[in-house]
N, C-alpha and C positions, 0 to 999 in steps of 0.2 A: 445504636452506634456504640462502639467500644470507648471507654474512657482511657484506653491505652494507646500510645503512639509508638512506632517503630523506633527503637533507640539509635541514635546517631551521635558521633563524637562531634563536639563543637569546639571552635577555636577559642582558647582561654589564655590567660596570662599565667606564666608558670610560677608556682610557689614550690621553691626547692630548699631543703635544709642540708647543712653540712655539720656533722658532729664529730668530735674527737678530743683527745687530751691535748695539753699544752705541748707545742712542738710538732703537731700533726699537719701544719701549714693550712689551716682552714682559711685564713685571710688570703693567702697566696692562691689556693685553689679557687676561692670565691671570685677573685679578680680575673682569672683565666676564664672561668666560666662566664662571667659578665661580659668580658670582651667578645667572646664568641655570640653570645645572646644579643648583645647590643647591635651588632652588625654595622658598626660605625656611629650609632647613636650615643647619647650621653649616658653616663654612668654616675649615680650617686652612692654615697656610703655613709651610713649613721655610724659613728665611731664612738663606742662606750669605752674603749680599752686604753684611756688616757693618750689619745692621739697616735696610738701605735701604727695605725693604717698609714699614716704619713711616711712611714719608713719604706713603703712600696711606691712612693710617688714618682721615682725615677724609672720604674718599670711599667707602671700602668697609668692610664690617663682617667682620673676620676675627680669628682668634687666631693668634699667631705663636710659633714655637719657633726661637730663634737657635742656629744651628750655626757653631761657629768653628773655626779650623785646630787640629790637623790634622783633614782631612776623612776620617776613617776610615769604613769601610763600615758598622761597627756603628752610628754616629750616624744614618745615613740609615735603616738597617733598624729601629732602635728608633723613630725619628720616625714612620715609616710605621705600625708596629705600634701606636703610642700613638694615632695619629689614628683608626685603625679601633676600637680598644678603647674610646675616649672618645665614639664616636658621631657623628664628623663625616661630613658628606655629601660634601664635595669637599676634596682636598688639593692644594695648589700647592707645587711643590718649585722653589725659586728661589735657586740655580741648580743644576740637575742636572749640569752641567758640572764642578762642584767634586767631585762623587762621583768622576768620572773622573780629576781632577786628584790626588785622594788615591790612587787606584790606581797612577798614574804615580810619585808620590812613594814609594809602597811598593816599586815595582819598582826604583827608583833606590837606595833603601837596601839592597835585597838585592844589587844589582849592587856596591855599594861594599864589601861584605863578600866579594865573590868568588863563585866558582861559575859554573855554566852559565846562560848568559842565557836560553836557551829553558826550562830548568826553572824560572827565576825568573818568566819570563812566565806559565808555567803556574800558578804560585802566585798571582800577581797577578790573572790572568784568573778564577780560582776565586773570589776575593773579589768581583770585579766581578759575576759571574754571581749571587752571593748577593744583592747589592743589586738587581740587575735582577729576579730571581725575586720578591723581597719586593714589589717595585713592581708587577710584572705580575699576581701572583696574589692581590693584596690585594683585599679586599671594600670597595672605595671608588673614587669617581671620582678620577683623578690627572691633573693638568696639570703637565708637566714642562717648565720653561724652560731653553733651552740657548743659551749663547753661540755665535755664529758667528765664524769667522775673517774678517778684513776685508781688503779691498783697494780700489783706487780705479780706476775707469774713466773715460775721456774721452768726454763726450757734447756734442753741439751744444746751446747754449742758444737762447732765443727770437730772438736776434740772429745766430745762426749761429756764434758763437765757441764754441770747444772748451773746456769746463770739466770739472774733476774732479768725479766723484761717488763717495760711499762706498757700497760694496755688500758684502753678506754672502755668504760662501762657505760651505763645509761646516761643520756645527756642530762645536764643541770636544767631542768624544765619541769613543768607539770607533766605527771604521768600520762602516757598515751599521746603525747603531742605529735609523734611521728604519723598519726592517722590523719592529721590535718593537711599534710603536704603531698604534692604530686609525687615527688621523689625525695628520698632521704639518703645522702652519702655519709657513710661512717668511715672516718679517716684513721689510719693507724701510724705509728711511730716510723714506719718505712716510707711514708708519704704516699701510700696507695689508699684507694677507697673501694669498698664494697657497697651494696645496696641492701638496706633492711627493708625498703619498701620503694617499689618503682612501678607507678601506674603506666609509664611509657612503654615498658617492656624492652627497653634498649640496653639495659645494663644487668639484667638478671643473671646470676651465677657467674659473674665477672669480677675480677680484681685488677685495677688498673690505676694509672696516675692521670689526674685531671689535666687536660689541655684546653686551648681555645677550641680546638676541634670538637671537644665534648659539648661545649656551648652551641656551637654551629649545628651539631647533630640534633641537639634538643630543639633548636629553633627551627630546623626543618620539619621535626616531628609536630610541633605546634602548628606550623604553616600548612601541614597536610590536611588539616581539618577545615571545614567550610566556616567562613567567618559568620559571627553571629549577627543577624540583621536586626537592628533596632527598629520596633513599629514606628510608623510615621506619627502616631498619636502621642509618642513620648514627648513630655513637656521639659524634660531636664534630668538632673541627677536623681538617682534613687535615693530613698530615705536613709539608707545606710551610708551613702557616700556624701551626701549634702553636709551632715553634721561634720565630717571629716574636713571638707573644704571650708566650712565655717571656721573651724578650729585653726586650719593652716593660714586662713586670710588674717588672723589676729595674732599670729606668732610674734610679731615685733612689739606686742604690748604684754606687760607682765601678767602672767597667768593669774596671779592673785587678784589683780585689779579686775580682770575680765569676770573671773567667777564671783567676786563680791558684787559686781554690777548685776549679773545674772540672777543672783540670789535676791538681791534688792528688788529686781523687776518680777520675781516670782516665777522665772523661768526654769530654775533648778533649785534643789535643796542643798543644804550645806555638806552633804555626804556625796554630792554628785560632781561631775566634770563638765566642761563647756561642751563636750560632745553629746551630752544628754539633753540638750534643748530639743524641742520638737523639730521635725522637718520643715514644718511651715515657718517657724520663727527663724530658722537658719537661712532658708530660702529668701525670706524678706530682708534679712540683714545683708545677704550677699548682693542683692539687687541694688543696695545703697551703702556698699561697704565703707566708703571713705567717710561718709556722714555718720555711720554707725560707729566706726573706730574713734572719730572725734568725740562723740557722745560718751563712749566708754572711757576715753583718756580724760576727759573733764570731769568724770564722776568722782565725787569727794570720797576717797577711799582712805581709811585710817587703819592700817595694819596694827595688830596687837602682838 
């Protein structure tokens, strides 16, 4: 019997990125996309841009969670987990570039203490992989906005004179991040987008402005695939998701308090986060979450 099976497309949750320089209406386009994707469902937004998303509150219906510096990976992981747990249909992360900035800041802090730079990058990379895993494996449509590095090019205007035009280059993010997403829209200063990657095949070789219809077109494409059937023997969340749910359930407790408790109990080491607990420990805690939260809150934590 062959070990190979006929390849078929399965229904998945969309993971889409929008990149572009400042002024390319990434947030506006993300909200239009989300409205079409949500199809009447709830939309959540992780706002790292100093509450700038609220400027669109009179145009779009969404609930925001503000994330302020330092941009630690746990804030993004817990935000994603909360959006899933609270039943949102679509999550916008604006800006996902700040998750990468948080990783760079963590690496710089490690370097300042000395040690091997390669080892420090390995530690920092592990933290970013945790964020990326939470994003990619979450049971929710996600639109991740990413800032682009900017440059200027000289182009002729309608009178033939050379004038500078601002353009976006690579996103401010780990190299190769575009490979992780289903579709990546690159926005320009004229408020149009093209795709640098599109697994849907819907937008190849096109330049267009994003509308709600763009989101509905993606939703129709997603819905055209058969739904994934979970085997009856499944007992609950996968190992990758249960730790995210565990962290989200503890979001109302000071993260330093939770981490100190987990270190004291031998569940993680001092360079790990709450999502690094074992799946078994996370499941056990979730099964008695109120009692667990009280135990953590009562823990005698003395910050230094």
